[in-house]
C-alpha positions, 0 to 999 in steps of 0.5 A, spaced: 554 450 311 552 444 308 553 442 300 549 440 295 551 437 289 550 440 282 544 436 277 548 435 272 547 429 266 552 423 268 552 426 276 553 420 282 556 414 283 558 410 277 563 406 273 564 411 268 564 419 269 564 424 263 561 431 266 566 434 271 566 432 280 562 439 282 562 440 290 557 446 292 556 449 298 549 453 300 553 459 300 556 459 292 562 457 294 564 451 288 570 446 286 571 443 279 575 437 277 574 437 269 575 430 267 582 428 267 587 426 262 592 421 261 598 426 258 603 421 256 598 415 254 602 411 257 598 409 263 603 412 269 599 420 270 592 423 271 592 431 270 586 435 270 584 441 270 582 444 277 577 450 278 575 453 285 570 459 286 568 463 292 564 471 293 567 473 286 573 470 287 575 464 281 582 461 280 584 455 275 589 450 274 592 444 272 593 439 277 597 431 277 591 428 280 595 420 281 601 418 279 602 410 280 608 408 283 607 414 287 604 415 294 599 421 289 593 419 289 586 423 289 582 418 290 585 413 294 586 420 299 578 421 300 577 413 300 581 413 306 577 419 309 571 416 308 573 409 311 575 413 317 569 417 318 567 417 325 574 420 326 581 422 326 586 427 330 590 432 327 589 434 320 589 430 313 594 433 308 594 430 300 598 434 295 599 433 287 605 431 284 607 439 283 603 442 289 598 445 284 592 442 288 592 440 296 586 438 300 587 439 308 582 435 312 580 435 318 574 431 322 570 435 327 570 430 332 562 429 332 559 429 324 563 434 320 569 434 316 572 441 314 575 440 307 579 445 304 582 446 297 587 450 295 589 451 288 596 454 285 598 457 278 600 452 275 607 450 273 609 456 277 608 453 284 615 453 287 615 461 284 616 466 288 610 469 285 605 463 285 598 465 288 594 461 291 586 460 292 583 456 298 576 454 299 572 451 305 567 446 305 564 442 311 561 436 309 557 431 313 563 424 316 557 419 314 554 419 307 556 425 304 563 423 304 562 417 303 559 419 296 564 425 295 570 420 295 566 414 290 565 421 285 572 422 286 574 415 286 570 415 279 573 421 275 579 418 276 577 411 274 574 414 267 
C-alpha cells in the first residue's frame, strides 16, 4: 500500500498549516488531524480533533498531541522516525496524554515503515466500554516519512 497525499490549499511543507493534516492510502484509508488548539491559552497543551476512516468505518476523537514539560509530542515522535529512516528494531510507540490516540511504527528493515493509528473514545479512554479504531498505513522510509514528519511538525507549530 502506498500513501498518496490530498491536494488541498495550504497543504505541504510550510511554517503554518491552517488546513487539516491528511494521510490517504491508495485503498481509501485516511487519517486526519485537524488544526490543534491550546484549550487554556497558556501554551502548555495542544489538543486536536483526530479522525480515522476505512472501509465504511469512521471514528473521531479529541487527542492531546503535545504537552510542554512532558514527553508527549507527536511532532518530536515523527521527527525521530524520520531521522532513523534507515531502520530500527522492534516497534516504536507514541501515546496521547489520556490515550485518546496511539501511534505504533515498525520499520520493515528494507524501505517501508508501517504506521498504525489507533483512536479511542475521548474522555472515556480508561472505561470498560471504550471503543478503539485502528488504521494501518505503509509509507516509504525516506522522503515520504520525512514529508509526513515535516507536515505534522508544521501543523503542531501553527
